[in-house]
C-alpha positions as CSV (number, residue, x, y, z in Angstrom):
1,M,52.7,-62.8,-58.3
2,Q,53.8,-64.8,-61.2
3,T,50.6,-63.5,-63.2
4,I,51.5,-59.9,-62.4
5,A,55.3,-60.2,-63.4
6,Q,54.4,-62.4,-66.7
7,G,52.1,-59.9,-67.9
8,W,54.4,-57.0,-67.2
9,L,57.3,-58.8,-68.7
10,V,55.3,-59.7,-71.9
11,Y,54.4,-56.0,-72.1
12,Q,57.8,-54.8,-71.9
13,L,59.1,-57.2,-74.4
14,T,56.6,-56.3,-77.0
15,H,54.7,-53.3,-76.1
16,S,51.7,-54.9,-77.6
17,D,48.2,-55.3,-76.2
18,L,47.8,-58.2,-78.7
19,A,50.7,-60.0,-77.2
20,L,49.1,-60.1,-73.8
21,G,46.1,-61.5,-75.4
22,I,48.0,-64.3,-77.0
23,V,49.8,-65.3,-73.7
24,G,46.3,-65.2,-72.1
25,F,44.9,-67.4,-75.0
26,A,47.7,-69.9,-74.6
27,A,47.2,-70.1,-70.7
28,A,43.6,-70.8,-71.2
29,V,43.0,-72.8,-74.2
30,P,44.2,-76.2,-72.7
31,A,41.4,-75.8,-70.5
32,L,39.0,-75.9,-73.5
33,I,40.2,-79.0,-74.9
34,I,41.2,-81.1,-72.1
35,S,39.1,-79.9,-69.0
36,P,36.3,-82.4,-69.7
37,W,38.7,-85.5,-69.7
38,G,40.3,-84.0,-66.8
39,G,36.9,-84.2,-65.1
40,V,36.8,-88.0,-66.1
41,V,40.3,-88.5,-64.4
42,V,39.4,-86.8,-61.4
43,D,36.6,-89.1,-60.9
44,R,38.8,-92.2,-61.5
45,V,41.8,-91.4,-59.5
46,P,42.8,-90.4,-55.9
47,K,42.5,-86.7,-55.7
48,R,45.1,-85.8,-53.3
49,T,47.7,-87.9,-55.4
50,L,46.6,-86.0,-58.7
51,L,46.8,-82.5,-56.8
52,I,50.5,-83.2,-55.6
53,L,51.4,-84.1,-59.4
54,T,49.8,-81.0,-60.6
55,Q,51.3,-78.7,-58.0
56,S,54.7,-80.3,-58.6
57,S,54.4,-79.6,-62.4
58,A,53.3,-76.0,-61.8
59,M,56.3,-75.5,-59.3
60,L,58.6,-77.0,-62.3
61,L,57.1,-74.4,-64.8
62,A,57.6,-71.5,-62.5
63,F,61.3,-72.4,-62.1
64,I,61.9,-72.6,-65.7
65,L,60.6,-69.3,-66.3
66,A,62.6,-67.8,-63.4
67,V,65.8,-69.3,-65.0
68,L,64.9,-67.8,-68.5
69,A,64.5,-64.3,-66.9
70,F,67.5,-64.5,-64.7
71,T,69.7,-65.3,-67.6
72,G,67.9,-62.7,-69.9
73,A,67.3,-65.4,-72.7
74,V,63.4,-65.0,-72.1
75,Q,61.5,-64.4,-75.3
76,E,57.8,-63.9,-76.0
77,W,57.5,-67.5,-77.3
78,H,59.0,-69.0,-74.1
79,I,56.5,-67.2,-72.2
80,V,53.5,-68.4,-74.4
81,L,54.6,-72.1,-74.3
82,L,55.2,-72.1,-70.4
83,A,51.8,-70.5,-70.0
84,A,50.2,-73.1,-72.5
85,G,52.1,-75.7,-70.2
86,L,50.3,-74.2,-66.9
87,G,47.2,-74.1,-68.6
88,L,47.5,-77.9,-69.2
89,V,48.4,-78.5,-65.6
90,N,45.4,-76.4,-64.5
91,A,43.0,-78.4,-66.8
92,F,43.5,-81.1,-64.2
93,D,44.4,-79.2,-61.2
94,G,41.1,-77.1,-61.4
95,P,38.3,-79.9,-61.1
96,G,40.5,-82.1,-58.8
97,R,40.7,-79.1,-56.5
98,Q,37.2,-78.2,-56.6
99,A,36.2,-81.8,-56.0
100,F,38.6,-82.5,-53.3
101,V,37.0,-79.8,-51.0
102,V,34.0,-82.2,-50.0
103,E,36.3,-84.8,-49.2
104,M,38.0,-82.5,-46.7
105,V,35.0,-81.2,-44.9
106,G,31.8,-82.9,-45.8
107,R,28.9,-81.9,-47.5
108,E,27.5,-79.9,-44.3
109,D,30.4,-77.4,-44.1
110,L,30.7,-77.3,-47.9
111,P,29.5,-73.7,-48.5
112,N,31.5,-72.1,-45.9
113,A,34.4,-74.2,-47.0
114,I,34.3,-72.9,-50.7
115,A,34.0,-69.4,-49.1
116,L,37.0,-69.7,-46.9
117,N,38.9,-71.5,-49.8
118,S,38.1,-68.4,-52.0
119,M,39.0,-65.9,-49.3
120,M,42.3,-67.7,-48.8
121,F,42.9,-67.8,-52.5
122,N,42.1,-64.1,-53.0
123,S,44.1,-63.1,-50.0
124,S,47.1,-63.9,-52.3
125,R,45.5,-61.3,-54.7
126,V,46.2,-58.8,-52.2
127,I,49.5,-60.0,-51.1
128,G,51.0,-61.1,-54.3
129,P,50.3,-58.0,-56.5
130,A,51.4,-55.7,-53.9
131,L,54.6,-57.4,-53.2
132,G,54.8,-58.3,-56.8
133,G,54.7,-54.7,-58.0
134,I,57.3,-53.8,-55.5
135,L,59.7,-56.6,-56.5
136,L,59.1,-55.8,-60.3
137,A,60.2,-52.2,-59.6
138,I,63.2,-53.1,-57.4
139,V,64.7,-56.6,-58.5
140,G,62.8,-57.6,-61.7
141,A,60.2,-60.4,-62.7
142,A,62.6,-63.2,-62.2
143,W,62.4,-63.1,-58.5
144,C,58.7,-63.0,-58.7
145,F,58.6,-66.3,-60.6
146,T,61.3,-67.9,-58.0
147,I,59.3,-66.9,-54.9
148,N,56.2,-68.5,-56.7
149,G,58.0,-71.6,-57.4
150,I,59.3,-71.8,-53.8
151,S,55.8,-71.4,-52.5
152,Y,54.8,-74.6,-54.0
153,L,56.6,-76.6,-51.7
154,A,54.4,-75.4,-48.8
155,V,51.3,-76.5,-50.8
156,I,52.7,-79.9,-51.6
157,A,53.7,-80.4,-48.1
158,G,50.2,-79.4,-46.9
159,L,48.5,-82.0,-49.2
160,W,50.9,-84.7,-47.9
161,M,50.1,-83.9,-44.1
162,M,46.3,-83.8,-44.6
163,Q,44.1,-86.6,-42.8
164,V,41.6,-87.6,-45.1
165,A,39.9,-91.1,-45.7
166,P,41.7,-93.6,-47.9
167,H,40.8,-93.6,-51.6
168,Q,38.1,-96.4,-52.2
169,P,38.6,-97.3,-56.0
170,K,35.2,-98.0,-57.8
171,P,34.6,-100.6,-60.4
172,L,35.2,-98.9,-63.8
173,L,31.7,-99.8,-65.4
174,E,32.0,-97.1,-68.1
175,S,34.4,-96.2,-70.6
176,P,36.1,-92.8,-70.2
177,W,34.0,-91.8,-73.2
178,N,30.8,-92.8,-71.7
179,Q,31.7,-91.3,-68.4
180,L,32.3,-87.9,-70.2
181,T,29.0,-88.1,-72.1
182,S,27.1,-89.1,-69.1
183,G,28.3,-86.0,-67.2
184,I,27.2,-83.8,-70.0
185,K,23.8,-85.3,-70.1
186,Y,23.3,-84.9,-66.5
187,V,23.9,-81.3,-66.6
188,S,21.8,-80.8,-69.7
189,H,18.8,-82.2,-67.9
190,Q,19.3,-79.8,-64.8
191,I,18.2,-76.5,-66.1
192,D,19.5,-74.7,-63.1
193,L,23.1,-76.1,-63.3
194,G,22.9,-75.4,-67.1
195,G,22.1,-71.7,-66.3
196,L,24.8,-71.5,-63.8
197,L,27.3,-72.8,-66.3
198,L,26.2,-70.2,-68.9
199,L,26.7,-67.2,-66.3
200,S,30.2,-68.7,-65.7
201,L,30.8,-68.7,-69.5
202,I,29.6,-65.2,-69.9
203,F,31.7,-63.9,-67.0
204,S,34.8,-65.7,-68.3
205,I,34.6,-64.5,-71.8
206,F,33.4,-60.9,-71.3
207,G,33.6,-60.2,-67.6
208,I,37.3,-61.2,-66.4
209,S,39.0,-60.9,-69.7
210,Y,39.9,-57.3,-68.8
211,A,42.5,-58.5,-66.7
212,T,44.6,-59.5,-69.6
213,V,45.1,-56.0,-70.9
214,L,45.3,-54.5,-67.3
215,P,49.3,-53.8,-67.5
216,A,48.6,-51.8,-70.8
217,F,45.6,-50.0,-69.0
218,V,47.9,-49.1,-66.4
219,E,50.6,-47.7,-68.5
220,Q,48.4,-46.1,-71.3
221,V,45.2,-44.9,-69.3
222,L,46.5,-44.4,-65.9
223,H,49.9,-43.4,-66.9
224,Q,51.5,-45.2,-64.1
225,G,54.3,-48.1,-63.7
226,A,54.9,-51.3,-62.3
227,A,54.3,-50.3,-58.6
228,A,50.8,-49.1,-59.6
229,Y,50.0,-52.2,-61.6
230,G,50.6,-54.0,-58.5
231,W,48.3,-51.9,-56.2
232,V,45.5,-52.0,-58.9
233,N,45.7,-55.8,-58.6
234,A,45.8,-55.6,-54.7
235,A,42.8,-53.5,-54.6
236,I,41.0,-56.1,-56.8
237,G,42.2,-58.7,-54.2
238,F,41.1,-56.8,-51.2
239,G,37.6,-56.5,-52.8
240,A,37.8,-60.1,-53.4
241,V,38.5,-60.9,-49.7
242,A,35.7,-58.4,-48.6
243,G,33.4,-60.3,-51.0
244,A,34.6,-63.6,-49.6
245,F,33.8,-62.4,-45.8
246,L,30.3,-61.3,-47.0
247,V,29.6,-64.7,-48.4
248,A,30.9,-66.6,-45.3
249,S,28.9,-64.4,-42.9
250,N,25.6,-65.0,-44.6
251,H,25.8,-68.8,-44.7
252,G,22.6,-70.5,-44.0
253,T,20.4,-68.1,-45.5
254,K,18.3,-68.4,-48.7
255,W,19.8,-65.6,-50.6
256,R,22.5,-67.1,-52.9
257,G,20.6,-66.9,-56.1
258,K,19.8,-63.2,-55.4
259,W,23.3,-62.3,-54.7
260,L,24.5,-64.2,-57.9
261,V,22.1,-62.1,-60.0
262,A,23.1,-58.7,-58.3
263,A,26.7,-59.5,-58.8
264,G,26.1,-60.6,-62.3
265,I,24.5,-57.2,-62.9
266,G,26.6,-54.9,-60.9
267,F,30.1,-56.3,-62.0
268,P,29.8,-55.0,-65.7
269,I,28.3,-51.7,-64.7
270,V,31.4,-51.0,-62.3
271,L,33.8,-52.3,-65.2
272,A,32.4,-49.9,-67.5
273,V,33.0,-47.0,-65.4
274,F,36.4,-48.4,-64.4
275,S,37.4,-48.6,-68.2
276,F,36.9,-44.6,-68.6
277,T,38.5,-43.7,-65.3
278,P,42.1,-42.0,-66.1
279,Y,42.7,-41.2,-62.3
280,F,44.8,-43.4,-60.1
281,L,42.9,-43.2,-56.8
282,P,39.3,-43.3,-58.1
283,S,40.6,-46.6,-60.3
284,L,41.6,-48.2,-57.1
285,I,38.1,-47.7,-55.5
286,L,36.6,-49.2,-58.7
287,A,39.1,-52.2,-58.8
288,F,37.9,-52.8,-55.1
289,G,34.3,-52.9,-56.4
290,L,35.4,-55.2,-59.1
291,G,36.9,-57.6,-56.6
292,I,33.8,-57.8,-54.6
293,G,31.6,-58.5,-57.7
294,F,34.2,-61.1,-59.0
295,M,34.3,-62.9,-55.7
296,V,30.6,-63.0,-55.0
297,Q,29.7,-64.3,-58.4
298,F,32.7,-66.9,-58.7
299,T,31.9,-68.2,-55.2
300,M,27.9,-68.2,-55.6
301,I,28.3,-70.1,-58.9
302,N,30.9,-72.6,-57.3
303,T,28.7,-73.2,-54.3
304,L,25.4,-73.6,-56.1
305,L,26.9,-76.2,-58.4
306,Q,28.9,-78.2,-55.5
307,T,25.4,-78.2,-53.4
308,R,23.5,-79.6,-56.3
309,V,25.8,-82.3,-57.9
310,E,25.6,-85.9,-57.0
311,D,29.2,-87.1,-55.5
312,H,29.9,-89.8,-58.3
313,L,29.5,-86.9,-61.0
314,R,31.1,-84.1,-59.0
315,G,34.6,-84.4,-61.0
316,R,32.9,-84.1,-64.4
317,V,30.5,-81.4,-63.5
318,M,33.2,-79.2,-61.8
319,A,35.2,-80.0,-65.0
320,L,32.5,-78.4,-67.1
321,Y,32.7,-75.8,-64.7
322,T,36.4,-75.4,-65.2
323,L,35.8,-75.5,-68.9
324,T,33.4,-72.7,-69.0
325,F,35.2,-70.3,-66.4
326,F,38.6,-71.0,-67.8
327,G,38.5,-73.0,-71.2
328,F,36.7,-70.1,-73.1
329,T,38.7,-67.5,-71.4
330,P,41.3,-67.5,-74.3
331,F,38.7,-66.4,-76.8
332,G,37.7,-63.4,-74.5
333,N,41.7,-62.8,-74.0
334,L,42.4,-62.9,-77.7
335,A,39.6,-60.7,-78.8
336,I,40.3,-58.0,-76.1
337,G,43.8,-57.9,-77.0
338,A,43.3,-57.5,-80.7
339,L,40.2,-55.2,-80.3
340,S,42.3,-52.9,-77.9
341,E,44.9,-52.3,-80.5
342,S,42.2,-51.3,-83.1
343,I,39.9,-49.0,-81.1
344,G,41.6,-48.4,-77.9
345,L,41.7,-50.0,-74.2
346,S,39.1,-48.0,-72.7
347,Y,36.3,-48.5,-75.6
348,T,37.1,-52.2,-75.6
349,I,36.6,-52.9,-71.9
350,A,33.6,-50.9,-72.0
351,I,32.1,-52.9,-75.0
352,F,32.9,-56.2,-73.1
353,A,31.2,-54.8,-70.1
354,V,28.0,-54.2,-71.9
355,I,27.9,-57.3,-73.6
356,S,28.4,-59.1,-70.4
357,L,25.6,-57.2,-68.8
358,I,23.2,-57.8,-71.8
359,L,24.0,-61.7,-71.9
360,T,23.6,-61.9,-68.2
361,L,20.1,-60.3,-68.2
362,I,19.0,-62.6,-71.0
363,V,20.2,-65.7,-69.1
364,I,18.3,-64.5,-65.9
365,R,15.2,-63.7,-67.9
366,K,15.2,-67.2,-69.7
367,I,16.1,-69.1,-66.4
368,P,14.3,-67.0,-63.7
369,Q,14.7,-70.0,-61.2
370,I,18.4,-69.0,-60.7
371,K,17.2,-66.0,-58.5
372,E,15.3,-68.4,-56.1
373,L,18.3,-70.9,-55.7
374,P,19.0,-71.2,-52.1
């Protein structure tokens, strides 16, 4: 809901595709700089305590943005600064959350836990955008930020109530720098892990960056308003939930690599068609397909990484995953925003889709064992 309201608020303040890209850049760039160190921290501290701190910080940022919006004092630079603050929080929250899953459920149930977690996460992509679009049209963005802030209370309470094994601190035999480099070396010697991270990198820069300019796309190409923007995002969320059900229902079969390849090829094709669709109903159907492609690719990469990494390196490897999936996103966000103002939204989104498809095919050709990963 906050993402929907924030993007719409920025566009209403500036009417600039580039401004949307700048906010997206600010939100993601901390992950580029800090995520690798975030993984080192995750491997050194109690993960639940870390998550309580990060969720509390995110709640505070949401309430600050709500106050600024309610008072009418909000400006573009406020949103950029708060987006950067949330990006900083996520640089620790992302790898911490990923690494914490195995502590809750164990390795045997890890694939289904990731699918379930992804399904729950993306259920919010159905409810949030739909409700957010309605609230935007009726009462404005400030209430979206307020409700988001309140929702963190439930998350924090849930973390406190969990029954998990006590944290067992390990002797710190390595310096933080050596821990960081050992994680990078581990991935560099595992060609399948490196290939998965490359696919994640391509997807984050050229695949999902279209979401940054989606408010402008709804207004300029679909000629719709805030409610329609919410429904397009809801359609993506419905697709993501359907994709999560698909993943969970096929647990235990040796098909993950093939489904990852199918999603990596199918997603950009659907995105290219979506970019030139001026009609609302077909755009919703294609948005549903984008949600399925996103979820299958996101969950497959996550699951394949988590089931192949050693526990003592889990935080660092998942930090590299956070780095590739979120840390390089700002470059895609900034580029798609700037290019959209030069050549138009539809052409820009289509170009990004084609680049994503070509690079994905190159990785699959160079590292064919990805297709055979169980």
